[in-house]
A tleap script that builds the chain and sets N, CA, C and O, in Angstrom:
source leaprc.protein.ff14SB
mol = sequence {
  NMET GLY SER ARG ILE VAL GLY ARG GLU ARG
  ARG LYS LEU ARG ILE ARG HIE THR VAL SER
  GLY THR PRO GLU ARG PRO ARG LEU THR VAL
  PHE ARG SER LEU LYS HIE MET TYR ALA GLN
  VAL VAL ASP ASP VAL ALA GLY ALA THR LEU
  VAL HIE ALA SER THR LEU SER LYS ASP ILE
  LYS PRO LEU ALA GLU ASP LEU ASP LYS SER
  LYS SER ALA GLU LYS VAL GLY GLU THR ILE
  ALA LYS LEU LEU LEU ALA LYS GLY VAL LYS
  LYS VAL VAL PHE ASP ARG ASN GLY TYR MET
  TYR HIE GLY ARG VAL LYS ALA LEU ALA GLU
  ALA ALA ARG LYS ALA GLY LEU GLU CPHE
}
set mol.1.N position { 119.124 223.060 125.389 }
set mol.1.CA position { 119.716 222.658 126.644 }
set mol.1.C position { 119.527 221.158 126.847 }
set mol.1.O position { 118.548 220.565 126.395 }
set mol.2.N position { 120.487 220.572 127.534 }
set mol.2.CA position { 120.392 219.153 127.816 }
set mol.2.C position { 119.357 218.857 128.882 }
set mol.2.O position { 118.987 219.734 129.663 }
set mol.3.N position { 118.896 217.633 128.912 }
set mol.3.CA position { 117.853 217.268 129.861 }
set mol.3.C position { 118.348 217.321 131.307 }
set mol.3.O position { 117.552 217.550 132.217 }
set mol.4.N position { 119.661 217.111 131.539 }
set mol.4.CA position { 120.187 217.219 132.906 }
set mol.4.C position { 120.096 218.645 133.407 }
set mol.4.O position { 119.754 218.880 134.566 }
set mol.5.N position { 120.397 219.591 132.547 }
set mol.5.CA position { 120.335 221.002 132.933 }
set mol.5.C position { 118.893 221.414 133.197 }
set mol.5.O position { 118.620 222.125 134.164 }
set mol.6.N position { 117.977 220.979 132.353 }
set mol.6.CA position { 116.560 221.290 132.544 }
set mol.6.C position { 116.063 220.685 133.849 }
set mol.6.O position { 115.330 221.341 134.589 }
set mol.7.N position { 116.444 219.454 134.143 }
set mol.7.CA position { 116.044 218.802 135.382 }
set mol.7.C position { 116.570 219.535 136.601 }
set mol.7.O position { 115.853 219.683 137.591 }
set mol.8.N position { 117.825 220.000 136.543 }
set mol.8.CA position { 118.394 220.740 137.659 }
set mol.8.C position { 117.666 222.059 137.859 }
set mol.8.O position { 117.410 222.460 138.994 }
set mol.9.N position { 117.333 222.735 136.773 }
set mol.9.CA position { 116.603 223.999 136.882 }
set mol.9.C position { 115.225 223.788 137.505 }
set mol.9.O position { 114.765 224.623 138.285 }
set mol.10.N position { 114.564 222.684 137.171 }
set mol.10.CA position { 113.268 222.380 137.776 }
set mol.10.C position { 113.408 222.124 139.271 }
set mol.10.O position { 112.627 222.632 140.075 }
set mol.11.N position { 114.417 221.325 139.635 }
set mol.11.CA position { 114.654 221.064 141.056 }
set mol.11.C position { 115.003 222.349 141.790 }
set mol.11.O position { 114.568 222.566 142.921 }
set mol.12.N position { 115.785 223.194 141.146 }
set mol.12.CA position { 116.183 224.472 141.740 }
set mol.12.C position { 114.959 225.327 142.054 }
set mol.12.O position { 114.864 225.891 143.144 }
set mol.13.N position { 114.033 225.428 141.121 }
set mol.13.CA position { 112.824 226.215 141.343 }
set mol.13.C position { 111.964 225.616 142.446 }
set mol.13.O position { 111.386 226.343 143.254 }
set mol.14.N position { 111.881 224.301 142.479 }
set mol.14.CA position { 111.100 223.630 143.505 }
set mol.14.C position { 111.695 223.894 144.897 }
set mol.14.O position { 110.961 224.108 145.862 }
set mol.15.N position { 113.004 223.875 144.986 }
set mol.15.CA position { 113.681 224.139 146.256 }
set mol.15.C position { 113.482 225.592 146.671 }
set mol.15.O position { 113.243 225.883 147.843 }
set mol.16.N position { 113.580 226.501 145.706 }
set mol.16.CA position { 113.499 227.925 146.017 }
set mol.16.C position { 112.104 228.359 146.459 }
set mol.16.O position { 111.954 229.428 147.051 }
set mol.17.N position { 111.091 227.558 146.184 }
set mol.17.CA position { 109.752 227.873 146.687 }
set mol.17.C position { 109.690 227.755 148.200 }
set mol.17.O position { 108.900 228.442 148.847 }
set mol.18.N position { 110.518 226.890 148.766 }
set mol.18.CA position { 110.466 226.671 150.209 }
set mol.18.C position { 111.652 227.271 150.952 }
set mol.18.O position { 111.521 227.601 152.130 }
set mol.19.N position { 112.797 227.422 150.311 }
set mol.19.CA position { 114.000 227.912 150.974 }
set mol.19.C position { 114.177 229.394 150.663 }
set mol.19.O position { 114.258 229.798 149.503 }
set mol.20.N position { 114.234 230.188 151.719 }
set mol.20.CA position { 114.433 231.621 151.545 }
set mol.20.C position { 115.312 232.133 152.672 }
set mol.20.O position { 115.215 231.660 153.804 }
set mol.21.N position { 116.168 233.094 152.368 }
set mol.21.CA position { 117.069 233.647 153.364 }
set mol.21.C position { 116.477 234.867 154.042 }
set mol.21.O position { 115.858 235.711 153.393 }
set mol.22.N position { 116.666 234.956 155.334 }
set mol.22.CA position { 116.215 236.105 156.114 }
set mol.22.C position { 117.438 236.755 156.751 }
set mol.22.O position { 118.523 236.174 156.724 }
set mol.23.N position { 117.286 237.944 157.321 }
set mol.23.CA position { 118.447 238.546 157.998 }
set mol.23.C position { 118.963 237.694 159.160 }
set mol.23.O position { 120.167 237.662 159.413 }
set mol.24.N position { 118.055 236.998 159.876 }
set mol.24.CA position { 118.485 236.161 160.990 }
set mol.24.C position { 119.107 234.856 160.510 }
set mol.24.O position { 120.023 234.327 161.141 }
set mol.25.N position { 118.607 234.342 159.393 }
set mol.25.CA position { 119.058 233.054 158.865 }
set mol.25.C position { 119.188 233.156 157.344 }
set mol.25.O position { 118.274 232.756 156.623 }
set mol.26.N position { 120.313 233.685 156.844 }
set mol.26.CA position { 120.475 233.853 155.391 }
set mol.26.C position { 120.649 232.512 154.672 }
set mol.26.O position { 120.856 231.475 155.303 }
set mol.27.N position { 120.561 232.556 153.358 }
set mol.27.CA position { 120.607 231.356 152.520 }
set mol.27.C position { 122.020 231.153 151.980 }
set mol.27.O position { 122.580 232.032 151.325 }
set mol.28.N position { 122.587 229.979 152.265 }
set mol.28.CA position { 123.895 229.589 151.729 }
set mol.28.C position { 123.641 228.792 150.465 }
set mol.28.O position { 123.144 227.667 150.523 }
set mol.29.N position { 123.981 229.370 149.322 }
set mol.29.CA position { 123.740 228.712 148.040 }
set mol.29.C position { 125.060 228.336 147.389 }
set mol.29.O position { 126.057 229.043 147.533 }
set mol.30.N position { 125.060 227.225 146.675 }
set mol.30.CA position { 126.274 226.730 146.025 }
set mol.30.C position { 126.056 226.623 144.522 }
set mol.30.O position { 124.940 226.398 144.054 }
set mol.31.N position { 127.137 226.787 143.781 }
set mol.31.CA position { 127.125 226.543 142.346 }
set mol.31.C position { 128.341 225.706 142.024 }
set mol.31.O position { 129.444 225.979 142.497 }
set mol.32.N position { 128.133 224.689 141.219 }
set mol.32.CA position { 129.185 223.742 140.894 }
set mol.32.C position { 129.384 223.767 139.381 }
set mol.32.O position { 128.473 223.431 138.624 }
set mol.33.N position { 130.568 224.163 138.947 }
set mol.33.CA position { 130.887 224.043 137.528 }
set mol.33.C position { 131.794 222.829 137.357 }
set mol.33.O position { 132.078 222.132 138.331 }
set mol.34.N position { 132.238 222.575 136.168 }
set mol.34.CA position { 133.075 221.403 135.954 }
set mol.34.C position { 134.410 221.509 136.686 }
set mol.34.O position { 134.949 220.500 137.142 }
set mol.35.N position { 134.949 222.729 136.801 }
set mol.35.CA position { 136.252 222.902 137.437 }
set mol.35.C position { 136.188 223.527 138.816 }
set mol.35.O position { 137.025 223.229 139.668 }
set mol.36.N position { 135.212 224.385 139.051 }
set mol.36.CA position { 135.237 225.215 140.248 }
set mol.36.C position { 133.978 225.066 141.091 }
set mol.36.O position { 132.966 224.526 140.644 }
set mol.37.N position { 134.070 225.556 142.314 }
set mol.37.CA position { 132.972 225.545 143.273 }
set mol.37.C position { 132.786 226.965 143.779 }
set mol.37.O position { 133.757 227.639 144.124 }
set mol.38.N position { 131.546 227.418 143.823 }
set mol.38.CA position { 131.232 228.768 144.266 }
set mol.38.C position { 130.200 228.681 145.375 }
set mol.38.O position { 129.315 227.826 145.329 }
set mol.39.N position { 130.299 229.555 146.371 }
set mol.39.CA position { 129.318 229.617 147.451 }
set mol.39.C position { 129.092 231.082 147.787 }
set mol.39.O position { 130.021 231.889 147.795 }
set mol.40.N position { 127.831 231.405 148.063 }
set mol.40.CA position { 127.524 232.753 148.510 }
set mol.40.C position { 126.402 232.689 149.532 }
set mol.40.O position { 125.592 231.761 149.528 }
set mol.41.N position { 126.365 233.675 150.396 }
set mol.41.CA position { 125.339 233.752 151.428 }
set mol.41.C position { 124.496 234.984 151.131 }
set mol.41.O position { 125.006 236.101 151.042 }
set mol.42.N position { 123.174 234.750 150.976 }
set mol.42.CA position { 122.275 235.785 150.491 }
set mol.42.C position { 121.175 236.052 151.512 }
set mol.42.O position { 120.597 235.128 152.084 }
set mol.43.N position { 120.899 237.332 151.727 }
set mol.43.CA position { 119.732 237.764 152.484 }
set mol.43.C position { 118.672 238.122 151.444 }
set mol.43.O position { 118.759 239.167 150.799 }
set mol.44.N position { 117.673 237.256 151.283 }
set mol.44.CA position { 116.671 237.452 150.237 }
set mol.44.C position { 115.722 238.607 150.538 }
set mol.44.O position { 115.149 239.186 149.616 }
set mol.45.N position { 115.548 238.948 151.798 }
set mol.45.CA position { 114.665 240.064 152.150 }
set mol.45.C position { 115.267 241.375 151.659 }
set mol.45.O position { 114.577 242.192 151.049 }
set mol.46.N position { 116.550 241.573 151.925 }
set mol.46.CA position { 117.236 242.792 151.490 }
set mol.46.C position { 117.740 242.682 150.058 }
set mol.46.O position { 118.070 243.693 149.437 }
set mol.47.N position { 117.802 241.460 149.528 }
set mol.47.CA position { 118.328 241.263 148.179 }
set mol.47.C position { 119.817 241.519 148.101 }
set mol.47.O position { 120.306 242.064 147.111 }
set mol.48.N position { 120.542 241.130 149.138 }
set mol.48.CA position { 121.969 241.422 149.201 }
set mol.48.C position { 122.774 240.163 149.481 }
set mol.48.O position { 122.337 239.271 150.208 }
set mol.49.N position { 123.955 240.114 148.889 }
set mol.49.CA position { 124.902 239.039 149.172 }
set mol.49.C position { 125.773 239.469 150.337 }
set mol.49.O position { 126.413 240.519 150.287 }
set mol.50.N position { 125.799 238.659 151.387 }
set mol.50.CA position { 126.580 239.002 152.577 }
set mol.50.C position { 128.051 238.672 152.386 }
set mol.50.O position { 128.912 239.531 152.572 }
set mol.51.N position { 128.344 237.419 152.011 }
set mol.51.CA position { 129.721 236.993 151.748 }
set mol.51.C position { 129.718 236.005 150.585 }
set mol.51.O position { 128.690 235.411 150.260 }
set mol.52.N position { 130.865 235.845 149.975 }
set mol.52.CA position { 131.004 234.866 148.901 }
set mol.52.C position { 132.419 234.316 148.903 }
set mol.52.O position { 133.353 234.969 149.368 }
set mol.53.N position { 132.565 233.117 148.382 }
set mol.53.CA position { 133.872 232.478 148.263 }
set mol.53.C position { 133.799 231.469 147.131 }
set mol.53.O position { 132.737 230.920 146.840 }
set mol.54.N position { 134.926 231.232 146.504 }
set mol.54.CA position { 134.987 230.234 145.442 }
set mol.54.C position { 136.409 229.705 145.345 }
set mol.54.O position { 137.318 230.199 146.011 }
set mol.55.N position { 136.584 228.705 144.515 }
set mol.55.CA position { 137.934 228.173 144.308 }
set mol.55.C position { 138.786 229.157 143.516 }
set mol.55.O position { 139.989 228.944 143.363 }
set mol.56.N position { 138.185 230.223 143.014 }
set mol.56.CA position { 138.929 231.259 142.306 }
set mol.56.C position { 139.273 232.442 143.202 }
set mol.56.O position { 139.959 233.362 142.757 }
set mol.57.N position { 138.815 232.442 144.454 }
set mol.57.CA position { 139.136 233.515 145.395 }
set mol.57.C position { 140.638 233.547 145.631 }
set mol.57.O position { 141.297 232.507 145.623 }
set mol.58.N position { 141.179 234.748 145.841 }
set mol.58.CA position { 142.636 234.877 145.932 }
set mol.58.C position { 143.248 234.154 147.117 }
set mol.58.O position { 144.417 233.775 147.065 }
set mol.59.N position { 142.479 233.951 148.199 }
set mol.59.CA position { 143.039 233.228 149.336 }
set mol.59.C position { 142.885 231.718 149.218 }
set mol.59.O position { 143.594 230.976 149.898 }
set mol.60.N position { 141.972 231.246 148.368 }
set mol.60.CA position { 141.747 229.807 148.203 }
set mol.60.C position { 142.475 229.250 146.981 }
set mol.60.O position { 142.916 228.100 146.995 }
set mol.61.N position { 142.603 230.046 145.940 }
set mol.61.CA position { 143.152 229.560 144.671 }
set mol.61.C position { 144.534 228.903 144.799 }
set mol.61.O position { 144.742 227.837 144.221 }
set mol.62.N position { 145.481 229.494 145.527 }
set mol.62.CA position { 146.787 228.818 145.650 }
set mol.62.C position { 146.686 227.464 146.360 }
set mol.62.O position { 147.418 226.531 146.029 }
set mol.63.N position { 145.788 227.361 147.326 }
set mol.63.CA position { 145.617 226.090 148.043 }
set mol.63.C position { 144.893 225.059 147.186 }
set mol.63.O position { 145.209 223.870 147.237 }
set mol.64.N position { 143.919 225.513 146.397 }
set mol.64.CA position { 143.064 224.605 145.639 }
set mol.64.C position { 143.748 224.020 144.411 }
set mol.64.O position { 143.312 222.992 143.892 }
set mol.65.N position { 144.810 224.657 143.944 }
set mol.65.CA position { 145.471 224.151 142.737 }
set mol.65.C position { 146.082 222.771 142.947 }
set mol.65.O position { 146.135 221.966 142.017 }
set mol.66.N position { 146.544 222.493 144.166 }
set mol.66.CA position { 147.201 221.222 144.448 }
set mol.66.C position { 146.234 220.143 144.927 }
set mol.66.O position { 146.627 218.985 145.070 }
set mol.67.N position { 144.967 220.507 145.180 }
set mol.67.CA position { 143.996 219.568 145.741 }
set mol.67.C position { 143.034 219.062 144.672 }
set mol.67.O position { 142.914 219.656 143.601 }
set mol.68.N position { 142.349 217.957 144.975 }
set mol.68.CA position { 141.294 217.509 144.066 }
set mol.68.C position { 140.050 218.367 144.300 }
set mol.68.O position { 140.035 219.208 145.199 }
set mol.69.N position { 139.014 218.158 143.499 }
set mol.69.CA position { 137.850 219.035 143.532 }
set mol.69.C position { 137.089 218.967 144.849 }
set mol.69.O position { 136.593 219.993 145.314 }
set mol.70.N position { 136.981 217.804 145.458 }
set mol.70.CA position { 136.274 217.688 146.739 }
set mol.70.C position { 137.018 218.402 147.856 }
set mol.70.O position { 136.401 219.064 148.690 }
set mol.71.N position { 138.320 218.273 147.876 }
set mol.71.CA position { 139.116 218.938 148.914 }
set mol.71.C position { 139.064 220.454 148.741 }
set mol.71.O position { 139.005 221.183 149.731 }
set mol.72.N position { 139.085 220.937 147.505 }
set mol.72.CA position { 138.993 222.376 147.303 }
set mol.72.C position { 137.595 222.885 147.647 }
set mol.72.O position { 137.453 224.027 148.083 }
set mol.73.N position { 136.559 222.063 147.460 }
set mol.73.CA position { 135.212 222.442 147.894 }
set mol.73.C position { 135.157 222.553 149.414 }
set mol.73.O position { 134.457 223.412 149.949 }
set mol.74.N position { 135.890 221.689 150.109 }
set mol.74.CA position { 135.967 221.788 151.566 }
set mol.74.C position { 136.599 223.104 151.984 }
set mol.74.O position { 136.149 223.732 152.942 }
set mol.75.N position { 137.637 223.528 151.275 }
set mol.75.CA position { 138.283 224.811 151.580 }
set mol.75.C position { 137.303 225.965 151.396 }
set mol.75.O position { 137.305 226.912 152.183 }
set mol.76.N position { 136.467 225.891 150.361 }
set mol.76.CA position { 135.465 226.933 150.134 }
set mol.76.C position { 134.464 226.945 151.292 }
set mol.76.O position { 134.075 228.014 151.763 }
set mol.77.N position { 134.051 225.776 151.747 }
set mol.77.CA position { 133.126 225.686 152.876 }
set mol.77.C position { 133.713 226.258 154.158 }
set mol.77.O position { 133.030 226.966 154.898 }
set mol.78.N position { 134.975 225.951 154.418 }
set mol.78.CA position { 135.638 226.486 155.607 }
set mol.78.C position { 135.744 228.003 155.524 }
set mol.78.O position { 135.496 228.702 156.507 }
set mol.79.N position { 136.110 228.507 154.358 }
set mol.79.CA position { 136.283 229.949 154.175 }
set mol.79.C position { 134.967 230.693 154.339 }
set mol.79.O position { 134.919 231.732 154.997 }
set mol.80.N position { 133.892 230.165 153.742 }
set mol.80.CA position { 132.592 230.832 153.835 }
set mol.80.C position { 132.124 230.860 155.284 }
set mol.80.O position { 131.512 231.835 155.720 }
set mol.81.N position { 132.408 229.795 156.034 }
set mol.81.CA position { 132.022 229.750 157.445 }
set mol.81.C position { 132.808 230.780 158.254 }
set mol.81.O position { 132.235 231.467 159.099 }
set mol.82.N position { 134.100 230.893 158.006 }
set mol.82.CA position { 134.916 231.874 158.730 }
set mol.82.C position { 134.441 233.293 158.444 }
set mol.82.O position { 134.349 234.113 159.357 }
set mol.83.N position { 134.140 233.585 157.181 }
set mol.83.CA position { 133.676 234.926 156.820 }
set mol.83.C position { 132.340 235.250 157.483 }
set mol.83.O position { 132.126 236.373 157.938 }
set mol.84.N position { 131.440 234.264 157.536 }
set mol.84.CA position { 130.131 234.481 158.158 }
set mol.84.C position { 130.245 234.644 159.665 }
set mol.84.O position { 129.600 235.515 160.249 }
set mol.85.N position { 131.057 233.815 160.293 }
set mol.85.CA position { 131.226 233.921 161.739 }
set mol.85.C position { 131.846 235.266 162.116 }
set mol.85.O position { 131.542 235.813 163.176 }
set mol.86.N position { 132.718 235.802 161.249 }
set mol.86.CA position { 133.297 237.119 161.490 }
set mol.86.C position { 132.227 238.210 161.417 }
set mol.86.O position { 132.351 239.244 162.075 }
set mol.87.N position { 131.180 237.986 160.622 }
set mol.87.CA position { 130.074 238.948 160.528 }
set mol.87.C position { 129.027 238.723 161.609 }
set mol.87.O position { 128.070 239.491 161.711 }
set mol.88.N position { 129.195 237.685 162.413 }
set mol.88.CA position { 128.274 237.424 163.505 }
set mol.88.C position { 127.085 236.557 163.140 }
set mol.88.O position { 126.116 236.486 163.896 }
set mol.89.N position { 127.142 235.897 161.994 }
set mol.89.CA position { 126.055 235.014 161.560 }
set mol.89.C position { 126.475 233.580 161.824 }
set mol.89.O position { 127.534 233.142 161.374 }
set mol.90.N position { 125.642 232.851 162.556 }
set mol.90.CA position { 125.984 231.469 162.890 }
set mol.90.C position { 125.028 230.470 162.236 }
set mol.90.O position { 125.424 229.339 161.955 }
set mol.91.N position { 123.778 230.869 161.990 }
set mol.91.CA position { 122.787 229.964 161.419 }
set mol.91.C position { 122.463 230.374 159.989 }
set mol.91.O position { 122.277 231.556 159.699 }
set mol.92.N position { 122.397 229.392 159.101 }
set mol.92.CA position { 122.041 229.623 157.700 }
set mol.92.C position { 121.059 228.551 157.245 }
set mol.92.O position { 120.848 227.545 157.920 }
set mol.93.N position { 120.472 228.795 156.089 }
set mol.93.CA position { 119.640 227.806 155.406 }
set mol.93.C position { 120.444 227.345 154.197 }
set mol.93.O position { 120.950 228.177 153.444 }
set mol.94.N position { 120.571 226.040 153.998 }
set mol.94.CA position { 121.393 225.522 152.902 }
set mol.94.C position { 120.556 225.336 151.647 }
set mol.94.O position { 119.522 224.668 151.670 }
set mol.95.N position { 121.012 225.932 150.552 }
set mol.95.CA position { 120.362 225.815 149.253 }
set mol.95.C position { 121.316 225.068 148.330 }
set mol.95.O position { 122.319 225.626 147.886 }
set mol.96.N position { 121.006 223.817 148.043 }
set mol.96.CA position { 121.899 223.008 147.213 }
set mol.96.C position { 121.759 223.335 145.735 }
set mol.96.O position { 122.491 222.787 144.910 }
set mol.97.N position { 120.830 224.220 145.389 }
set mol.97.CA position { 120.707 224.771 144.040 }
set mol.97.C position { 120.363 223.711 142.994 }
set mol.97.O position { 120.757 223.836 141.834 }
set mol.98.N position { 119.640 222.685 143.390 }
set mol.98.CA position { 119.232 221.649 142.449 }
set mol.98.C position { 120.212 220.513 142.291 }
set mol.98.O position { 119.908 219.523 141.624 }
set mol.99.N position { 121.383 220.633 142.889 }
set mol.99.CA position { 122.369 219.556 142.800 }
set mol.99.C position { 122.049 218.480 143.827 }
set mol.99.O position { 121.457 218.764 144.868 }
set mol.100.N position { 122.437 217.257 143.535 }
set mol.100.CA position { 122.269 216.180 144.501 }
set mol.100.C position { 123.223 216.417 145.670 }
set mol.100.O position { 124.321 216.942 145.485 }
set mol.101.N position { 122.804 216.033 146.859 }
set mol.101.CA position { 123.620 216.245 148.053 }
set mol.101.C position { 124.619 215.101 148.196 }
set mol.101.O position { 124.436 214.192 149.006 }
set mol.102.N position { 125.660 215.165 147.406 }
set mol.102.CA position { 126.774 214.220 147.518 }
set mol.102.C position { 127.961 214.831 146.822 }
set mol.102.O position { 127.829 215.851 146.146 }
set mol.103.N position { 129.110 214.230 146.975 }
set mol.103.CA position { 130.312 214.714 146.308 }
set mol.103.C position { 130.751 216.083 146.811 }
set mol.103.O position { 130.889 216.308 148.013 }
set mol.104.N position { 130.968 216.993 145.862 }
set mol.104.CA position { 131.502 218.312 146.204 }
set mol.104.C position { 130.517 219.161 146.993 }
set mol.104.O position { 130.928 219.927 147.865 }
set mol.105.N position { 129.221 219.038 146.702 }
set mol.105.CA position { 128.210 219.807 147.437 }
set mol.105.C position { 128.190 219.358 148.896 }
set mol.105.O position { 128.136 220.188 149.803 }
set mol.106.N position { 128.233 218.067 149.117 }
set mol.106.CA position { 128.249 217.523 150.478 }
set mol.106.C position { 129.539 217.903 151.191 }
set mol.106.O position { 129.506 218.234 152.376 }
set mol.107.N position { 130.671 217.864 150.501 }
set mol.107.CA position { 131.957 218.218 151.099 }
set mol.107.C position { 131.955 219.673 151.557 }
set mol.107.O position { 132.444 219.980 152.644 }
set mol.108.N position { 131.414 220.567 150.743 }
set mol.108.CA position { 131.337 221.980 151.102 }
set mol.108.C position { 130.445 222.170 152.328 }
set mol.108.O position { 130.806 222.896 153.254 }
set mol.109.N position { 129.285 221.520 152.334 }
set mol.109.CA position { 128.338 221.673 153.438 }
set mol.109.C position { 128.913 221.134 154.746 }
set mol.109.O position { 128.791 221.783 155.784 }
set mol.110.N position { 129.527 219.977 154.711 }
set mol.110.CA position { 130.070 219.389 155.932 }
set mol.110.C position { 131.260 220.177 156.460 }
set mol.110.O position { 131.449 220.275 157.673 }
set mol.111.N position { 132.072 220.744 155.556 }
set mol.111.CA position { 133.193 221.579 156.002 }
set mol.111.C position { 132.684 222.856 156.657 }
set mol.111.O position { 133.262 223.323 157.638 }
set mol.112.N position { 131.614 223.419 156.125 }
set mol.112.CA position { 131.023 224.627 156.721 }
set mol.112.C position { 130.452 224.313 158.102 }
set mol.112.O position { 130.591 225.109 159.031 }
set mol.113.N position { 129.811 223.152 158.233 }
set mol.113.CA position { 129.283 222.739 159.536 }
set mol.113.C position { 130.407 222.540 160.554 }
set mol.113.O position { 130.311 222.963 161.706 }
set mol.114.N position { 131.462 221.889 160.098 }
set mol.114.CA position { 132.596 221.613 160.978 }
set mol.114.C position { 133.273 222.908 161.440 }
set mol.114.O position { 133.810 222.982 162.546 }
set mol.115.N position { 133.236 223.927 160.573 }
set mol.115.CA position { 133.860 225.215 160.912 }
set mol.115.C position { 132.977 226.074 161.809 }
set mol.115.O position { 133.411 227.134 162.258 }
set mol.116.N position { 131.735 225.636 162.082 }
set mol.116.CA position { 130.927 226.358 163.055 }
set mol.116.C position { 129.572 226.839 162.602 }
set mol.116.O position { 128.830 227.402 163.407 }
set mol.117.N position { 129.213 226.639 161.337 }
set mol.117.CA position { 127.868 227.066 160.885 }
set mol.117.C position { 126.835 226.034 161.280 }
set mol.117.O position { 127.134 224.843 161.377 }
set mol.118.N position { 125.616 226.497 161.508 }
set mol.118.CA position { 124.521 225.600 161.854 }
set mol.118.C position { 123.465 225.634 160.748 }
set mol.118.O position { 122.927 226.690 160.415 }
set mol.119.N position { 123.184 224.466 160.194 }
set mol.119.CA position { 122.075 224.307 159.243 }
set mol.119.C position { 121.707 222.864 159.127 }
set mol.119.O position { 120.794 222.519 158.377 }
savepdb mol mol.pdb
quit
């Protein structure tokens, strides 16, 4: 494995020692691949995923094809917020998953905040 991947995994473990999702405040985690953006909301106590969205989701994919990666990450953030608000969850804990908080990760987080999530 490359040193960037190893470094991200170390940061991820360090973050996960302090960030945990509860039923009242689940964990919003992101994954960034070269082409796509994925987000899921996890209740770590129950070990269950509440909602998930990605640029490959059937409602986002047609919109994301014409946009750049940051704009499609914003769509994922908006969608995840709408799905959570429909389930009655307003507060989450943000897990950046070892990625730096800029670019697509920041775009997703700010779009989720703008759509009504609190973190």
